[in-house]
C-alpha positions as CSV (number, residue, x, y, z in Angstrom):
1,M,87.1,-73.9,11.6
2,S,90.4,-75.9,11.2
3,S,93.6,-74.5,12.5
4,K,95.2,-75.1,9.1
5,K,92.5,-72.9,7.4
6,I,93.1,-70.1,9.9
7,L,96.8,-70.2,9.4
8,K,96.3,-70.1,5.7
9,D,94.0,-67.1,6.0
10,I,96.6,-65.2,8.0
11,Q,99.4,-66.1,5.6
12,S,97.2,-64.9,2.7
13,Y,96.6,-61.6,4.4
14,F,100.3,-61.1,4.9
15,Q,101.0,-62.0,1.3
16,S,98.3,-59.6,0.1
17,L,100.4,-56.8,1.8
18,G,103.6,-58.1,0.3
19,H,104.9,-59.3,3.7
20,T,106.0,-62.6,5.2
21,P,105.3,-63.3,8.9
22,F,108.2,-63.7,11.3
23,A,108.8,-67.1,12.7
24,F,107.8,-66.0,16.2
25,Q,104.4,-64.9,14.8
26,T,103.8,-68.2,13.1
27,D,104.8,-70.0,16.2
28,A,102.5,-67.9,18.4
29,W,99.5,-68.6,16.0
30,E,100.2,-72.3,15.9
31,N,100.5,-72.4,19.7
32,Y,97.3,-70.6,20.2
33,L,95.4,-72.8,17.8
34,N,96.8,-75.9,19.5
35,G,95.7,-74.6,22.9
36,K,99.2,-73.7,24.1
37,N,100.7,-70.5,25.5
38,S,103.4,-68.3,24.1
39,I,105.7,-65.7,25.5
40,I,106.6,-63.1,23.0
41,N,109.7,-61.0,23.6
42,V,110.9,-58.9,20.6
43,P,111.7,-55.2,20.0
44,T,109.0,-52.6,19.5
45,G,107.6,-52.6,16.0
46,M,108.3,-56.3,15.2
47,G,104.6,-57.4,15.3
48,K,103.8,-58.6,18.8
49,T,100.2,-57.5,18.6
50,L,99.6,-59.4,15.3
51,A,101.4,-62.4,16.8
52,S,99.2,-62.4,19.9
53,L,95.9,-61.5,18.3
54,A,95.7,-62.6,14.6
55,A,94.8,-66.2,15.1
56,A,92.1,-65.4,17.8
57,M,90.7,-62.6,15.6
58,V,90.3,-64.9,12.6
59,E,88.9,-67.6,14.7
60,V,86.3,-65.3,16.3
61,S,85.4,-63.7,13.0
62,Q,84.6,-67.0,11.5
63,T,82.4,-68.4,14.2
64,T,78.7,-67.9,14.6
65,H,78.7,-68.5,18.4
66,R,79.3,-65.1,20.0
67,E,78.1,-65.1,23.5
68,G,80.2,-63.4,26.2
69,I,83.8,-62.2,26.0
70,Q,85.5,-63.6,22.9
71,I,89.0,-62.0,23.3
72,L,90.6,-60.4,26.3
73,Y,93.9,-58.7,25.5
74,I,95.8,-57.3,28.5
């Protein structure tokens, strides 16, 4: 699955809820999909969990290969 498709799916989800992702969330998703790391430092309630997991969750949900650990969130 292409990274552009994954980002579009996440954007569509946010739009369906009437929300717009914060820039740090979009940056984190793009970094993840490009094999890069992100450090997320924002106040409680700003969407760190979605920033750190959304792209990986969409990617895993749209793949047929599911052997071993797919996501490890610490």
